[in-house]
N, C-alpha and C positions, 0 to 999 in steps of 0.2 A: 630743385632736388639735382644731387650730384652725379656723376656719370658713371653708374652703377655696373658699364660693362669691364670695369678696370678688374683684373683678379687679383690685386691685392688691396682692397679699398674695406675698410673697416668703420662702420656706421655706429656711432656710439649714442645712446638715449637714456634718459633719465629713469625710464620705468620699462617694465616688460611689458605693459598693454602698448606704450607707443613703439616699442621694437615691433610688436605685432603689425600693428597699424603700417608702418613703414613697409614692412614685406607685403602686406596685402594691396597698398596702393602702388607697389612698384609692380607687382603681378597683374592688376588691374590696368595699368598704361601698357604694359606690355602686349596684354591681351586685345585690347582697344586699338594698337597698332597694327593687328593683324600676325603679331608672331605668335607661333606655335612651341618654340622653344626659347628659353632665356636664361640669361646668367642670372642666378640669386645672389644676391649681396650677402655680407655677413653684418647682420645687424645684431647686436647685443647690449646690454645695460652695462655700464660703466663696471658696477661690481661685478657682473658676469664674466667681464673681460678680465679684471683683476684674478679672479677664480681660474680662468683658463691659464693665465699666466703662471699662476701658482702651481698649478698640476705639472705646466711644462717644467718648469724649475724642479719640483721634487723629483720628476723622473730622470733629469738630465745633467742637473747642477751635482756638484760634489757635497753640495750641504748635505748632512747628514740627520740633520732634523725631519721628523716627521709631522706633514702638516695634519692638523686635526678640523673638522668639519664645524660649522657653526652650532649644529644639535651637539657635538661632543663639547665644545667650550661651554655650552650652556650648562651641562652636566657638570664642569667643574666649578662655573660660577655659585650653582647653586649649593654644591656641596661646601663651598666656603661660605658663604652667606649662612647657611644651615648651623654652623656651628655657633651662630650667634643665637642662643636658644629663644632670647625675648621676643624675636622678630617674627619667625614663623610665617611669613606672607611670601609665596611664590612670586609675587609682584616686584619685590625688593630684588632678587637676582636678575629680571628684566631690567629693572633700573639701572644697577649695576654693569651690566652688558652695555647698555645706552651710553653709559657715560664713558667706558673704555672706548667704544666707537667714537664719540665725539672728540675725546682727547687726541686720537690719530687723525680723524679726519681735519681738524684743525690744526695739526702740529703743536699743540699744546705740552707743555711739559708734563712728563708721567709722574705718578703717583711718589716713586722713589726720587723724585727730583723736587719736591716740594718742599725743602730745607727753607726756613725762615718765611714761608707762607702761615697766614692765619687760617686753621682749618675749624670748619663748623664740626659738631660731633657726627653729622652725618658723613661729611668728608673724612673724616678721621678713620671711621668704620671701614670707609672705600678703600683708603690709602691700604690698611692692614689686608684687606680680602685681595687686593690687586697684588700686593708683594707676595702673598701667599699664592695666588694662580701663577704669577710669574715664576717662582721658585718652584711649584709642581710641574710646570712644562719645561723648565731646564733641567730639572733631575731625570726627566721621563725622556728628554729629548725631542719634545713636542715643539709645535708652531703654530699659533692660531692665525685666523683670516687677517685680523688687523696688524698684528705684528707683522706678518710679510708684507701688508700694503704698505706700512709704515718704511719698509726696507725695500719696496720695489723699485723707487727711482733710481737707486743706487744698482740693484740688480739690472736694470735695464742698462744704464751707462757701462758696466762689466759687460754687456753682450751676452750674459747667461740666459736670455729669453729672448725669442724674434718679436721684431715689433713691424706692423704694416706700412708700407708705402706711403699710404692715405689714410688719415682719419678724420671722418666728417662728423661733427658735432650735430645733433638735431634735437630739438624741442628743450634744450637747457634755457629756461627763462630767468633762472636766478644765477648768480655769481657761482662758479666753481668753488669746491672747499680748496686750501692750501694744499692738501693731499693731492688732490686730483690735477691741481696746477701744476706739482711738482713732478707729477707723474707724466703729463703730456710735455712739460718742458724737456724731459729726459728722451721721450720720444724723437723730439724735434732734435735734438744733439745728435741723434742717431740717423737723422735723416728723413725721418718721417714729416710729411707734409700735414698740417692739423689746419682744417679748415672749420668754419662754423662759430661764430662767436655767441656766447651766452647771453640772455636777455633779448627783449622785444625789438625788433628793428626800429630804429628810429625815435625809441623812447629815451626821454630824459628823469632824472631823479625827481623833479617837480612837475611832471607832467600826469595830469589825469584823465582817466578814459571817459569817453562822451557817449550815454547810450540814453534811452528811454527807461522810465522807471514806473512799475505798479506799486501802488500801495494796497495791502488786504489787512483785515480785521485780525486774522488769526494764522498761527503757523500752519494749520492744516489746510484752511482756505488758500494760503499761498501755494502749497504743493498741489492743491486741486486746480487752481488758475494754469500752474505750470502743464500740469497733465493734461486740460483743456486744450491748453495752446497747442501742445504737441498732437494732440489726436486731431487738431481742426487743419494744423499743416501737412500731417501726413495723408488726410483725406484728400487733399488739394494735390498734394505729390508724394507719391507713395515711396517713390526712391531715393526720398530727400533724406540726408543726414542729418539728425538733430541730436542737441546736446541739453539736458537739464544740470546744472552744477549745484551741487547741496554740501556748501563747507562742512556743517555737522553733520556728515552723512552717517556716521557709525551710531550717533544717537537717535537718528530719526530713521533708522533701516526698514523696521517693520511699518512706520507709518506710510514712508515711501511706498513699499511693496503692494500695500493694502490698498491706497489710492489709485495706484496705478492698474491693479487688478479689476477695479470697480470701474475705472473710467473705460477699459479697452475689453471688459469682460463681452459686449453684447457684440462688438464687432467681431472677436475672436470665433462666437459661436455661430455667426451668421457665415464667418469663412470656412471654418471648419472646427469641429469641438475639439480635436487633437493637434491643432497649427499651433506653432510655439508663440508665444508672445512677442509682439512687435517692439519689445524693449527690454534693456540688459542694464544690470546694475554693477559698476565695477568692483565694488568695495566687497570683500568676502566676507565669511564668517568663519568663527573656529570649526576645525573639521569634525569636531564630536557634534557638532549642531547638523550635520547632513545625517538624514537616516540611515544610509546604509553605512556609515562608520559607527554611528551610536549601535546600530544591531551588532556590529563586529566587536566593539568594545562590551557589549551585554554580552554576547557569548563567550567571549574570553575571561569575564567574571564570574560565571557560573560556578557555583561550589556543589558539587556531588552530594554532599551531606545536608545541604540547605537551599534551595531554589525557591527564592519568592513568589509566590503565586502572580504576581503582577509581572515579573519577568517573564514566567512561562506563557501567562495570557498575551503578553506583546509579540513573542516570537512566533505564536500561533497566527499572530495578525500580521506576521511581517512577509512582505512579498520578496524577498531577499533570500530567502531559506529552500533548500532543494524540496520539492514538491508541492509548493505553495501554488502552483497553477493547479496541480491534478487534484490537490486535497482543499481546495480554496474554500468551498462549501462546508466540509465536514471540519474544517478546522475551526471556522466561525463559530458553528454549533458546540464544539470541543470547548472552545474559550467560555462561551456561556455557561456549559456545564459545570465547567471548572470554578467558575468563581462562586457556584451555589452548592457545590457539594466536596470541595477540597479545604482543608486548612490555609493560613497564610503563608505556609511554606511546605515543600515536599523533598524527600531525597531524590535523586535521580532514579533510582528503581522504583519508587512510587510513581514519579510522572511518567515514566514510560508504561509501567502498568496502566494509568489512568488514560492515557493517550490511546493505548489500544484498546481498552474498552469502550472508551468514546468515539472511536472511528478513524480516529487519524494514526493508522498504521504506520505510514511511511515516517512520520517525523519520530514515533515511538521506537522504530528500530535505529533512528539516528542518534536517539538518546542512549539507546542500548548500547551502541558502537562507542559513543563519547564516553560513557561511563567506564568502559574496559581501557579505552585510550587516556584518560583522565586520570587511571590508577596509576599507569606509567610514569606520571611527571615525577621528576625526582624532587627531594627537598630544596636543593640549591641547583643554580646551572649559571652558565654565562648567558651574556644578552643573546648571541649568536645561536647557541641552543636553544633559548628561550623562544627564538624566533620561528624555530623549525619547529617546536609543539605548538606555538600558536597557531602557525598554519596548517597544521595537521589538523587540530580543533577545528577551524573552520572549513577546511575540506570535509572533515566528518558530516559538518550540519550542511554541507551542499551551499556553503555560503557564495553568493554571487550568480547561483544557479537556478532561482526560483523564476520570476518573470523574465522577460525580454529587459534588458536595460536601455534607457534612452542615453543620447549622446553626454547629457549631462551627468548622469550616474555613473557611465563608464569612463569619465575624467575625475569623477570621484574616487572610484575605484581603484585606477591607476594611482592617483595620489596616496590612497592608503596604502598600496603596494609599495610605493617608494618610501612612504614613512616605515613600514616593517625592514625594507633594506637598510634604511638609515638607522633604525633603531640596532641593528645587528651589530653595528659599527661600534655599539658602547661598550665592548669588549675591551677595547683600546684606553678608553678612560675608566672605565669600572675597576674598583681594587679587589677581584677576584670574584667567584659566583655569589649570585643573590637570590633570595626567596622568588617564589612566583608572584607573591604579595607586592614586592618592591620592583620586581619586573614590569608587572601591569600597573603600578602607580606611575613608573617612570614613562611606559607606552602612552598611557592618557595624558599625562601632563604632557608629553612633547605634542600630541595630538591636539590639546587644546591651543598651544602656541603656534599651530598651523593656521593661518588664515587662508581659505581657499575660495576661489569663485571660478564658476567654469567660464571657459573662453566666450567671446561673443560669437554666437553662430550666423551674425550676419544681421540682428536686428537693427533696424532705422534709428532707432531713439537709444541714445545712452544716457544713464544717470551715472554721475561722476563726482568724485571729492574735487578738493582744488589741485592736488598732486599730479592726480592721474588725466585732469583736463589739459593744464599747461602744456602747451606744445601740440596738442592735438588740434584737426582741423574739421569744421563741420560747415553744414551750408546755414544753420542757425541754431541759435542757443538761448537757453535762458538762467541767468543768473539768480539764486535766491538767497535770501539772507543779508541783502545790502544794507543793513543796518549800521549805526555810529558803534554800538557796542562790540560788534563783530568784525569790525573794520575801522580802524587797525586793534586786534586783539592786545592784550595785557602784555607787559614784557614777561618773559620766563626764563628762569636760570636752572641750572642741574643743580639739584640738592648736593651731589657728591663731589663736584668740582667746586675748588676755593674759587671766592668771588672774584679776586683779585684777576684771575685767568679770564674769567667771561666777558669783563667788560668789553669787549671788541666783538664777541659774537653775535650773528644775525638773531636778532628778537631779543637781545638780553637786558636792553632798555629800551623807552618809550619811543626814542628817536630812531633806533635800529630797528623795532617794531613797524613803526608805521614806514619806514623805507620797505622792507620785507612786502607789507600788505601792498603797497603802492604798486611795487614790481609784481606782483602777484595779479592784481586786478588788470594793471595792463595787458599781463599776458591772458588773461581770461576774456578781457573784451577784445584780442585777436584773434580768438579761434574760430570765428565764424563771419561773414561779411555782415548778418544780421543777429546783433546781440541786444538783448533786453533785460533790464533786471527787476527785480521785487525786493519788497521788504516789509516787516509786520508792524504797522503803525500802533499796536497797541490799543489799550483803551482810554478813555478820556482823562482818568484820573492819572495813569501811570502810562503815558505817550511814550512811543520810541519814534527817534530820527534817524533820516537816511544818513549813510557815512559821508563825510565830508570828503573824501579822497576820490569822490566822482563829481563829473560834472553832469548832471541829467539836464537833457533837452526838453522833457516833459515829466511830468508825473500825474499818474490818473488813478483815480480810485475804481477799482474792478470789483463788481460782486460776485460770487460762486455762482456758476451757472452749472447744472446739472448735465450729466454725460448723454442723458437721453430724456425725451418728453414723458410726462407721464402717461402710462397706459389708462385707458377708460377701464372704469370698473366694471366687472362683469357681474352682473345680477343672475342669482340662481333661484329657481323655483323652491319654495320651502319643503324640505324634506326632513320632517321630524322624525320618521321612524327608519330604522336601519332595515336593509333586505331582510325576511324572513331566516330563521335559523334552519338549516336544512336537514339537521338530525333532531332527535328529541331528547338526547345523551349530551349533556354538557359537560367539560371537564372542570375540574376545580372546586367541586363540592359545593359547600354553602358559603364559601369564598365567592362565588357569581352572585347571591343574593347581596353580600355585604358590599361588593363593588357597584353593584346597581342601585344600591342607596345611597352610597356616597357619593358616584360621579357614574352616570350611564355611559359616558364617551370613554372612561377608563376600562369600564366593564365589557365594552366592544373591543377596545383596543387589545386588552390582557385574554380575553375569551376567546374571542372571534379570531384576533389578527395573531394572535400570541406574541405581541409585543409587550414583553417584561423586561424590568429593570433588574440587572444583576449587580449586587453591592460586593465589591471585594472583601475577602475575609481580611481579619485583623489579627494580630496576636493575641493568645488568648483564647478563652471560651468566648464566642458572640452568643448574643441572647437565644438565637435559635437554637442553637447547637445545647445550650444550658437547659432551655425548656425540653427538650427532647430527651436528655439525660435524664430529670427528672421524672418523665413521662414512664422513661422503662424501668427506673428503679422503683417508681410506686405500682407499676403493673405487675411485677414480680413479686413486690412485697405481699400485695392483696391476692397473689396466686397463691402465697404459702399461708397468708391468715385467713383468708377466705369471708371471714366476717367479724363484727364487732368482739364476739365473744372470743375469737382466736385472738384477737388482739388484745383483750383484757386478761386473759389467761397467762401472759408471758410478763415474768417480772420486767420492773424496769433495765436492770443491767443486761438480762437477757435480750430485751428489745432492743437497747442500744447495740449490742453485740449483732444481732440481726442485721439492723438498718446499715452498720458500717461493713459487714461482710457484702451486703447488697450493693450496696453505693461502691466499694471498693472493686466490685467486679464489673460493674457497668463501666467505671472508669478503665478499668484494665484492658476491656475488650475496645474501647473507644483508642485507647493508645496504641493498642496492637495494628489498627487500620492505619494510621497516620503517625509518624515519628513527631511531628511538630505539631499536632493538634493538641495534645496534652504532655507538656514537658513536666518531669517528676516533681519539680517545685510547685507547677501549677495544679498536678493532681493531688497534693497532699493540700494545699490551700482549698482547691473544689470539694475534697472529700469531706472537709472540716464543714464547709459550708452547706453543701447537699445534706450531711448528716444532720446538722442543727436543724434546717429547715423542714426536715421530713417526720424528726421526731417532735418537733413544735406543732406539726400539723396532726400526727396522731394522738398529740395528747388532746386535741380538740375532739379526735373521733373519739375518744374514750368518753368524753361528757355528753356525747347522744343517746338517743333512744335505739335500742336494741337494732340491728340492721344485717341484712348479709348481701354481700357485692354479688349480684347476679349478672353483671357483664362488665368484661374489661377489654378495651380497645375494641368495642362491638361495632361491626361494619352494618351500615343501615344503607336504603335506597330510599329517596324521597320523590316525591312527585308535587311540582310547583308550576303553575302556568305553563301547563303543557311538557314542561323539561324534567327529565328526571337526572335526577343529582345523587351521588354518593358522598357518605361519609363515614366518619370513624369517632365514636362515642369514647369518650376517657373511661367512665365508669357508669355504671345504673346500679344503684341500691335498691334493695327490697325490705321493706320495714316490716316489723312484726305482724301488721294488719294487713300487709299484701300492697300498701302503696308502694310506689317507685319514684325515687328522685334520682334526676341525670346529673353528674359532677363533670366539670369540665376545668382541669389543670391548669393554671395561668402562673407562668415563671416574672412576669413582668410587674411593674408598680401597680398598686390597685387602684381599681375605677370603679366610677358607680356604674352598672348595667345599663345599656342603652336598648331599652326593651318596648317602648311605649310604642303601640301600632297607630296612634293617632298621628303621628308624624314620621320622619325618616328614622328607620330602625337600624342603627350603625352596627348592632352586635346579632345579626339573624340567626347565629349558629345555635344556639341552645331553644330558642323557641321554635325553630325548625323541627329540632330534635324531639322537644316535646310534643306539637304534633304529630308527627309520625309516629311516635312511639307511645301515644296517650298517656304520657308521664303525670304525676301529679306534682311535680315540682323540679326547678333547674337552679342550679347554683355553680358559682365559679369557687373553686379552692385555691386560693390565691398563697402562693410561696413565694416571698419576697422579704428580703431583710427588713424592709420599713412595715412589714404587716403580712402576720400568716391567720389564715382563718377563712370563714364562708361568707359568701354574698349572694342572696337569690331571691326567688319567689316561689311559693307553693300555694297549693289550695287550702290547706289546714297546717295547724302548727305540725311539723315532723320532728320537732325535737331537736332542730340543728340551730345554733346560735349563728345570726345573720341571714338567716333564710325567712324572710318576711311572709305570715299566712296572710294568702289574698283577703281574707275579709276584714283585716285591719289595716291594709294598705290605704294611706290617704291620696297617693297618687291617681288608683283606679276607682275611688268611692267604693259602693256596696256591689259593683260587679263581680258576678262569680266567675271562678275559675274557668268554667267552660266557656263562658263570653269572652272571656281573654283568650284562651286558645283558639277561639273562633275567629276573634279579630286578628290574630296571629297568622291565621289559615288565610283569612283574606288579604291582608297586606302581603303575604309571601307569594301569593296567586298573582 
């Protein structure tokens, strides 16, 4: 380690993680030596140092060009690429930026210097984009980071930027790029002493690392073995610093997290439920993948004229919005009620009213204030102006002030604020004001390109990719995926750079890819005194081989062991009956009987525990609402018609007009409740559908024997099995001879009534009504596009097509209607 007491020492590292590790190691050594204060050295990544020099140059040099940030350059590249309308993939702009960086890092000829080179179609496209990018920057007087980096050695030699007296290279296991070599050489000419040589000390190009190898059956078993090993090592020595290196960490991130959580879960619970995990993953995820940022983008994207129900429910559950703690329980119940009582989308005014009605007053008030604020948004504005509007929006909702944030969330919040600050700088590269939609898309796109992971809080186990692991130091390490397919990898070339320019680049051919992989393995093998590796041997039909770039002192087969021994099975006494119901009144009406018939546990869960599933609404009319509207329309029609005579007294045209009027009024009332319940177009379609179904049913009613509607939406109280249940009968008809028929409207597909009392009675509703009201018949009145009509049973022929007289029912034999209702009574009790 260098003499860090020197006041003009700069330590350069290849990664930010390693820079933090160097600082932490320096502080630990100072504390160990008994120091209470110490000089903190400057430790930067090579790219951060270049940015620092660029800022100094921009402030003090005579160069009038304005430096633009990497985010601003990305906007320019995206704009140039999007002019090729057939591409339409944001990843193409990322590839173009990567090619631009590679050209500068390796001092390759720039696209306007490619005369005489054979260009692929992709390279020709990139050449045009690069020429336009250069032209735009020159006209505007801008200079991007990589153009400056290419000029930096000359800037240093002219003395336009300061250079340190000493530079220490730490952790550079691969050779420096030509641009980095030129930059350091310029510093040397200015008098800087550069120490630290890239590469593994004592390594040669043909040397192979030596380590023990573990062969496992599957990729998941490999991760489990590594996790079990780390847990056992930490059990032996809790202060040990361990590493698991996963070369393909990006593709296995979710598996790694899942296995580590499972492996360390019981240990964490025993220590303290709120204790941090003893492991940390270096690879980050896109910023919108963090819930805190996802909620911010969701809030900014709300449209006051159309707020999806799913967004509203999500925000009710968000712990990051103001009032989340004080209204936690009420917001949870509000979310449940919203799912069952509101359409798929609401306006801001409707959302505020619904939240207030359901008890979430604080959030309702925030929506009201936001609606006023949102109305002040301009049609177009500059990026900095949109940033102010976005921050005000988040402040209105109390974003970040819900529950207390933990350390990781606080870092995410800080990175989000940095992103907003970065976004405000888009004024420089945007050509005038833009709409809110364009601004939000740009902000979301930029957030998706930012990969973030919180800093290691001091976890003893680190899970790293190859680049992050090289140059680090641990007490022990496990290297995964040491198979021949991964080491060495296939040669890769940049599709946007002419092939002739890539022949000598690292990894561009098989020999170069092998050399790079060998240096990486040597570096990984030296990150700890004890290093072991593993690979997946595959199945017998498709075996995998270990990499030939390592020398393995031993190869062992290791079965997967569980993190904890199996707990003994606990045997409970048979408890077939639930505790007695404390009240004789049960909520849910005959639904209780239906649930009990289908599944007693579900009945207990829904009725006793109130554990009910809430399905989110969908655009259009859902089946429940359609059934409700038909019920309301038929109830109003029979309120006016009163009897079959009243029905038959109307001419066909008059009846049609009456039905259209009633249906239109019912739909209009529903439209008035919620804007997005029924759009005008959907209302027209639904009116035609409902009118046709009702007229078809009324045509069947005309063919019946004379009857009078004796009850509509009749409330009844029932007694079964010691429980008092309440229900609502859709309709009760009284025939001319005094007999009564109970009718239940069904808007779903027609089905055979399940009223057999000898088995599980799946449809106990109408039998329960028949027993309670001593009716002479029960029937479903089906209104569906596939069938319209009646189906049911009765004591005698009641003159209704589809209602089977009891005396002719083959299923029930010769039993009388009285015996059937008695059987229903017994079954329901």
